[in-house]
N, C-alpha and C positions, 0 to 999 in steps of 0.2 A: 267427385266422390259421393256416394249415397249417404244419406243421413244414418248415423249409427243407432238411432233409436226411433220408435214410433210412439207418439203421445196420444193416449186415449183420454176420455173424460175423467176416469177415476184411477188410472194407473199408467205407467210408462213401460214399454217393452224395448229393451236394448237387444239388438240382434247382430252386433258387429262380430261376435264370436261364432255364430251359427251359420252353417251352410245355407239353410233356408230361411229367408227373411219373412217378416210379417207380410201376409198377403190376403187376398180376398177369400180364398178357400178356408183358411183358418178362421177368419172373422165370421164367415157364414156358418161354419160348424159351431163355433162358440155361441152365436146368436140364436140359431135354429134349434139346437139340441134341448130337449125338455129335461128339466131337473125336478119337476114337480114330485114331491113325496120322497125324493132321494135322500139317503143318509150317507152312503159310501159311493164315491165316484172314482173312476180310473181313466186317466188320459194316457193312451198308448202312443208313444213317440212324441212327447210334449214339446221337444225343440226348445224354443225360447220360454215356454210356459204360457204362451198366449191363451190357448183354449182353456187351460186350467184357471187362469185368472178371470177370464170371462164368465166361466161357470160359477166361480166363487162369488163374483159380484152380485149374482142374483140368486144366491143360495143362502138359507138360514145359517147362523153362526156355528151351529153344531154339526153341519155337514162336513165330512172329511174327504179331502181329494188327494189321491195319489197320482203324481205326475211322473210317469215312467219314461226313461230315455237311456239309450245305450251309448251315445257319443259323449265322450268326456267333456269336450269344450261346450257342448250344448247343456249338459248337466250343470256346469259351472255358471253358465249364463242364466239358466232357468232359476237356479238357486238365488242369484243376485237379484233377478227381477221380482221373485216372490218376497225376498227379504225386504225390498223397498216398498212392498204393497201393504194394503190394509189387512191382507188375508194370510200373513205369514204363519199364523197359528193353525190355519185350516188346511194349507197345502203342504204336502211332503214330497219333495223331489227325490226320486229314487233312481239310482243308476243300475240298470239291469237289462239283460237281453230278454225280450218278451217270451221267447221260447223257453227260457229257464226260470221265468218269474213264478213264484208261488205266494199265495195269500192265505191267511188264516180264516178269512171270511169272503163271502160273495159280495159283488158290487151291484148296486141298484141301477147305476148308469155307467156305461163304458163308451168312450169316444175315441176316435182316431182319425187323423189326417195322414194316411199312410203313404209310403213311396208309391209312385204311380207310373214312371216310365218303364213299363215292363218290356224288356228286350230291345229297347231303343239304343242308339248309339250313346256310349258313355263319354264323359269329359275326363280330362286327367286328374281333376280334383277328387281325391278319394273320399273326403268328408262329404263333398256335394253329391257324389254318386250314391253314397249310402242313404242320403236324405231323399234323393229323387228316384232311385231305381228299386223296384220290388225284387231285389235279390237277397238282401239281408233279412227281410221279413216278407214272405209271400202272402198272397190273399189266403191261401189254404192254411198257412200257419197262424195267420191273424185270426181267422174265424174259428179254428179249432181251439185256440187259446181263449178266445172270448166265450165260446160255448162252456168252457170249464170254469170260468170266473164269474159269469153273469148269474144274478139271482133269478129264481124261477119267474118272477113277475118283472124283471128288469128289462132295460132297452139298450141296444148297442147302436150308436149313431156314427156314420162314416161319410166322408166326402171322397168321391172317386171320379174319374173320367167317365163321361156318359157312355163311351163305347165299350166299357168293361162291366156295366151295370148288370146285364143279364148273366154274365159269367159269374160275378160275385153273388148274385141271388142264388144261382145254381149251387155254388159251393156252400153258401150258408144253409141251404135246405138239407144238405148232408148232415148237418149238425143240428137239425131241427130249429133253425132260426129262419124266420120269415119276415119279409118286408111289411111293415105296418103303415109307414108314412114314407113318402118320396117327394123330394123337391127337385124339379128340373130347372137348372139355372141357365138363363139366356142373357148374354151380355149386350145385345143390341137388337133393335126392332127387326123382326123378320129373320133373325138368326136361329140356329138350332142349338139345343143344349150342349154345352161342352163339359159341364160338371153336373153331378147328381149327388144329392144328399139322401141317404136312406136310413130310416130308423127300423132296426130289426128287433123282433121279440120271439119268444117261444110260442106265442099264440098265433096259430095259422088262421088269420082272418083276411078279409078283403083289404088290400092296400089303398090308402088315400093318396092320390097323386095330385100334386099342385105344381104350378109353374111360377117362376120368379124372373122378371126382367129387371136387370140391375141398372141399365142406363137407357134413357129415352133418346139421348144424343150424347156426344162426347162430353164427358165430365158433368153431365146433367143426369142426376139419379132419379130413378122412379120413385113414386110415392111408397110403393110396397117395400123397396129396398131401404128407404129412409126409415120407415116404420120399424123394420126388423132390426136395424143397426143403430138407431138414434141414441140408445142408452150408452153407446160406446164411443162412436166417432165424434171428434170435437166439432166438426162443421155440420153435423146433421141436425 
């Protein structure tokens, strides 16, 4: 049986009620996303609350974070994880469908680790399907919603499979969102990127593209990955 929780340096994430467990994608998103100057943050599809907690850890105390989730079990789990943390006054877990979500104000930072198995074979677990397949929230719907909620000088950061990066950029441009930063994630020496993190803004400027190798050998992490995640992982 897998461990029902994941222990970080400053908080613990229980994931026994969630379809999607704590994983590298979420940790990369939480560690790489810039929150500099942000006052309002939105985490779309928070799941366990992992990314919201990671962003809260390195944000000033007056930063407010909305952790949005549609799945009832995940909402319950996220609320429990937040309640056990140092940042329960900063993070508000909200149960809502992103397509119907409305906010009285714009967000300086929006993040999402969205469903990613577009059109692939589904498993019988309905909850796990919703978390893994882009049927409940498509990239088109996600980017349209982000464009309406993002502040004029805000950023939207997302982690997606490398093979849909160009498609997502194309959809984003329809809503005047453009890639400002991109991190291509490689899991082993000589490998090709399987995941990409992209930070979008309304400012159409040249995109800064970087590469991150996570492991130089099995279970031996690169210095760059250690530097990025050392404030979170216990053993880094």
